[in-house]
C-alpha positions in Angstrom: -144.4 262.5 -69.7 -141.7 261.4 -72.1 -142.5 264.3 -74.5 -142.2 266.7 -71.5 -138.9 265.2 -70.5 -137.5 265.5 -74.1 -138.7 269.1 -74.3 -137.0 270.0 -71.0 -133.8 268.4 -72.2 -133.9 270.3 -75.5 -134.3 273.6 -73.7 -131.4 272.9 -71.3 -129.2 271.7 -74.2 -130.1 274.8 -76.2 -129.2 277.1 -73.4 -125.9 275.4 -72.8 -125.1 275.7 -76.5 -125.8 279.4 -76.8 -122.6 280.4 -74.9 -120.5 278.2 -77.2 -118.2 279.6 -79.9 -118.6 278.6 -83.5 -115.9 276.0 -83.2 -117.4 272.6 -82.6 -115.6 269.8 -80.8 -116.2 266.2 -81.8 -118.5 265.4 -78.8 -119.9 268.8 -78.2 -123.5 267.9 -79.2 -123.3 264.6 -77.4 -122.1 266.4 -74.3 -125.0 268.9 -74.3 -127.5 266.1 -74.6 -125.8 264.0 -71.9 -125.5 266.9 -69.5 -129.2 267.7 -70.0 -130.2 264.1 -69.3 -128.0 264.0 -66.2 -129.4 267.3 -64.9 -133.0 266.0 -65.2 -132.5 262.4 -64.1 -129.6 262.6 -61.6 -129.0 266.2 -60.7 -127.5 265.4 -57.3 -124.9 262.9 -58.5 -121.3 264.1 -58.6 -119.2 262.5 -61.4 -115.8 260.8 -60.9 -112.7 262.7 -62.0 -112.9 261.0 -65.3 -116.6 261.9 -65.8 -118.5 258.7 -64.8 -121.8 259.1 -62.8 -122.2 256.4 -60.2 -125.9 256.4 -59.4 -126.1 253.3 -57.2 -123.3 251.6 -55.1 -123.8 248.5 -53.0 -120.5 247.9 -51.2 -119.2 244.3 -51.1 -117.6 242.6 -48.2 -114.6 241.1 -50.0 -111.2 242.4 -51.1 -111.0 245.7 -52.9 -110.1 245.9 -56.6 -107.1 248.1 -57.3 -105.2 247.5 -60.5 -105.5 243.8 -61.1 -105.3 242.7 -64.7 -108.5 240.6 -64.8 -111.9 240.9 -63.2 -114.8 238.4 -62.9 -118.1 240.2 -63.3 -121.8 239.8 -63.9 -123.3 242.7 -65.7 -126.3 244.4 -67.4 -125.9 247.2 -70.0 -128.7 249.5 -71.1 -129.2 252.7 -73.0 -130.3 256.0 -71.4 -134.0 255.2 -72.2 -133.7 252.0 -70.1 -133.6 249.5 -73.0 -131.4 246.6 -72.0 -128.8 245.8 -74.7 -126.9 242.9 -73.1 -126.8 241.0 -69.8 -125.0 238.0 -68.2 -128.0 237.3 -65.9 -130.4 234.6 -67.0 -133.2 236.1 -65.0 -132.8 239.5 -66.7 -132.6 237.8 -70.1 -135.8 235.9 -69.3 -137.5 239.2 -68.3 -136.7 241.0 -71.5 -137.4 237.9 -73.7 -133.9 237.3 -75.0 -133.1 234.2 -73.0 -131.7 231.2 -74.8 -131.2 227.9 -73.0 -128.1 227.2 -75.0 -126.3 230.4 -74.1 -124.0 230.9 -71.2 -125.1 233.1 -68.3 -122.9 233.8 -65.3 -119.6 235.6 -64.5 -117.4 236.8 -67.4 -113.8 237.8 -67.4 -112.9 241.3 -68.5 -109.3 242.4 -69.3 -108.6 245.7 -67.5 -106.3 247.2 -70.0 -106.2 249.8 -72.7 -107.5 248.4 -76.0 -109.6 245.8 -74.2 -112.2 247.7 -72.0 -113.8 251.0 -72.2 -112.2 253.7 -70.1 -115.5 254.6 -68.4 -116.2 251.0 -67.5 -112.8 250.6 -66.0 -113.2 253.8 -64.0 -116.5 252.7 -62.5 -115.0 249.4 -61.3 -112.1 251.1 -59.6 -112.5 250.8 -55.8 -115.2 248.2 -55.8 -115.0 245.3 -53.4 -115.8 241.7 -54.2 -119.5 241.1 -53.7 -120.3 244.7 -54.5 -122.7 245.9 -57.1 -122.5 249.3 -58.8 -124.6 251.1 -61.4 -123.0 254.0 -63.4 -123.9 256.2 -66.3 -121.1 256.4 -68.8 -121.0 259.1 -71.6 -120.3 258.1 -75.1 -116.8 259.7 -75.2 -115.7 257.4 -72.3 -116.9 254.3 -74.0 -113.6 254.2 -76.0 -110.9 251.6 -75.2 -108.2 254.2 -75.9 -106.6 256.1 -73.0 -105.7 259.8 -72.8 -103.7 261.8 -70.3 -106.5 264.1 -69.2 -110.3 263.7 -68.8 -110.9 266.6 -71.1 -108.9 264.9 -73.9 -111.6 262.2 -74.3 -114.0 264.9 -75.5 -111.6 265.8 -78.3 -111.8 262.5 -80.0 -114.8 261.3 -82.0 -116.8 258.3 -80.7 -119.3 256.0 -82.5 -120.4 254.5 -79.2 -123.6 255.2 -77.3 -124.2 256.6 -73.8 -124.6 253.6 -71.6 -125.8 252.6 -68.1 -123.7 249.7 -66.7 -124.7 247.6 -63.7 -121.7 245.5 -62.6 -121.4 242.9 -59.9 -117.8 242.2 -58.9 -117.3 238.5 -58.5 -113.5 238.4 -58.2 -110.2 239.5 -59.7 -106.8 238.2 -60.5 -103.4 239.1 -62.0 -102.8 235.5 -63.2 -105.8 234.3 -65.2 -104.0 231.0 -66.2 -103.4 230.1 -62.6 -107.0 230.9 -61.7 -108.1 228.5 -64.5 -105.8 225.8 -63.3 -107.1 226.2 -59.7 -110.7 225.8 -61.1 -109.6 222.6 -62.9 -107.9 221.3 -59.7 -111.1 221.8 -57.7 -113.1 220.1 -60.4 -110.7 217.2 -60.7 -110.7 216.7 -56.9 -114.5 216.7 -56.8 -115.5 214.9 -60.0 -112.4 213.1 -61.4 -111.1 211.3 -58.2 -108.3 213.8 -57.7 -106.9 213.3 -61.2 -103.4 214.8 -61.7 -102.6 216.9 -64.8 -100.5 215.4 -67.6 -99.1 218.8 -68.4 -99.8 222.2 -66.9 -103.5 222.8 -67.4 -104.3 219.6 -69.2 -105.9 216.5 -67.7 -107.0 213.2 -69.1 -109.0 210.4 -67.5 -109.8 207.0 -69.1 -113.5 206.1 -68.6 -113.5 202.8 -70.6 -110.5 200.8 -71.6 -109.4 200.5 -75.3 -109.7 197.3 -77.3 -105.9 197.1 -77.5 -102.7 199.2 -76.9 -101.8 199.7 -80.6 -101.0 203.3 -81.7 -103.0 204.7 -84.6 -100.8 205.0 -87.7 -100.5 208.5 -89.3 -103.3 209.4 -91.8 -105.6 206.8 -90.1 -109.3 207.7 -90.2 -111.3 207.0 -87.0 -114.8 208.0 -85.8 -115.8 209.6 -82.5 -118.7 210.8 -80.6 -118.1 213.7 -78.2 -119.8 216.1 -75.8 -118.2 219.4 -74.8 -119.0 221.1 -71.4 -118.1 224.0 -69.3 -117.0 223.2 -65.8 -120.4 224.3 -64.5 -121.8 221.3 -66.4 -123.4 223.2 -69.2 -123.1 221.4 -72.6 -122.2 223.6 -75.5 -121.6 221.0 -78.3 -122.3 217.3 -78.9 -122.6 214.7 -81.7 -125.3 212.8 -79.7 -128.8 213.8 -80.6 -130.4 212.7 -77.2 -127.7 214.6 -75.3 -128.4 217.7 -77.5 -132.1 217.5 -76.7 -131.6 216.9 -73.0 -129.3 219.9 -72.6 -131.5 222.2 -74.8 -129.0 222.7 -77.6 -130.6 220.6 -80.3 -130.9 222.1 -83.7 -132.8 220.5 -86.6 -130.2 221.8 -89.0 -127.4 219.9 -87.3 -126.4 216.3 -88.1 -126.0 214.1 -85.0 -123.7 211.2 -85.8 -120.1 210.2 -85.2 -117.5 212.5 -86.9 -114.4 211.5 -88.8 -111.0 212.2 -87.3 -107.8 212.0 -89.3 -104.7 211.0 -87.3 -101.3 212.7 -87.8 -97.6 212.3 -87.0 -98.1 214.4 -83.9 -101.1 215.5 -81.8 -101.1 218.9 -83.4 -101.7 217.3 -86.8 -105.0 215.7 -85.9 -107.9 217.1 -87.9 -111.7 216.6 -88.1 -113.4 215.7 -91.4 -116.7 216.8 -92.7 -119.4 215.3 -95.0 -118.1 217.2 -98.0 -114.6 215.7 -97.7 -112.9 218.8 -96.3 -111.1 218.9 -93.0 -111.0 221.5 -90.2 -108.5 222.3 -87.5 -109.3 221.5 -83.8 -108.5 223.3 -80.6 -105.3 221.9 -79.1 -107.0 220.6 -76.0 -109.3 218.4 -78.1 -106.3 217.2 -80.1 -104.3 216.4 -77.0 -107.2 214.5 -75.6 -107.5 212.3 -78.7 -103.7 211.7 -78.7 -104.1 210.0 -75.3 -106.7 207.5 -76.7 -106.5 204.1 -78.4 -109.0 202.1 -80.4 -112.6 202.1 -78.9 -111.4 203.9 -75.8 -113.7 206.3 -73.9 -112.2 209.2 -71.9 -112.5 212.7 -70.8 -110.1 215.6 -71.3 -110.1 218.8 -69.3 -108.0 221.8 -70.2 -107.5 225.5 -69.6 -108.5 228.1 -72.2 -105.0 228.5 -73.8 -105.8 225.0 -75.1 -109.3 226.1 -76.0 -110.7 229.4 -77.1 -108.7 231.8 -75.0 -109.8 235.3 -74.3 -112.2 235.4 -77.3 -114.4 232.5 -76.2 -116.8 231.1 -78.8 -120.2 232.7 -79.6 -122.7 232.9 -76.8 -122.0 229.4 -75.4 -118.3 229.6 -74.4 -117.2 232.7 -72.4 -113.7 234.1 -72.5 -111.0 232.3 -70.4 -113.2 229.2 -70.0 -111.6 225.8 -69.1 -113.4 223.1 -71.1 -114.2 219.4 -70.7 -114.7 217.0 -73.5 -116.0 213.4 -73.2 -114.9 211.4 -76.2 -115.6 207.9 -77.4 -113.9 206.2 -80.3 -116.6 204.2 -82.2 -117.2 202.3 -85.4 -117.6 204.1 -88.7 -121.3 205.0 -89.0 
């Protein structure tokens, strides 16, 4: 069956190519292949003005997306042969054998701007309503993050991307991502931190156990801490406590689970973390600001928005973009 399909596509592509002139555009061969695939698999689907083929559209019941700067989505991406290349659904990851308990699964934030998202992906999301789910076939030349004035202009520029099939579920959208993060922190603080107020915009601290005294740490003092970092959904992404790592399925035999050294500074931004080889590393500012609130043997929790954390880039597969974080920290004795 597969050989028959490929043979049919080859015949269609060859027929389409016979009428061409000798001049070859950058995506001409790709377009012949893509058009042949569409003609066989989805002959009755009409493309959007840009050239995206929406093959399934389940309308949502929420607000309609127009031109907001950020969208919250769940997604699955596959190639034309059906091979799934990425997904934010844990059940899909389990089905294809790529699931990792330590990874984050759920909604992600996409920036809807040139240079940040593929033109074809942005085009397929246009007009969706919150709660809706849409599947679209996007040709390689529309997988660029560049923008051109006319749809035909995309074909004139080379592309190293693949043809892709995107399934996108629209969870929400916003023009003010920082305010959305603060709103999430406020809801979390009200529910789990006794309505804790922020100390500054987007930064919160709650004392869990009182310190031994009220003395400030002198500059260049070395202290030791245990910590556990979480997303607001409760998922642990990092910890110095072995039992915690095992309980939350992030344990690694190559990691050392013990208190880490912290070197104090003149200001919160000068605080660094030491390592076993004597070197030091910088810390995200939310972690530094949490430590700055603490005294000797204190235990507390700091919560902060992504500008104090990992911002739009996130960190690996465990921390998504624009994720508020929560760190529980305890100052302990030197191990």
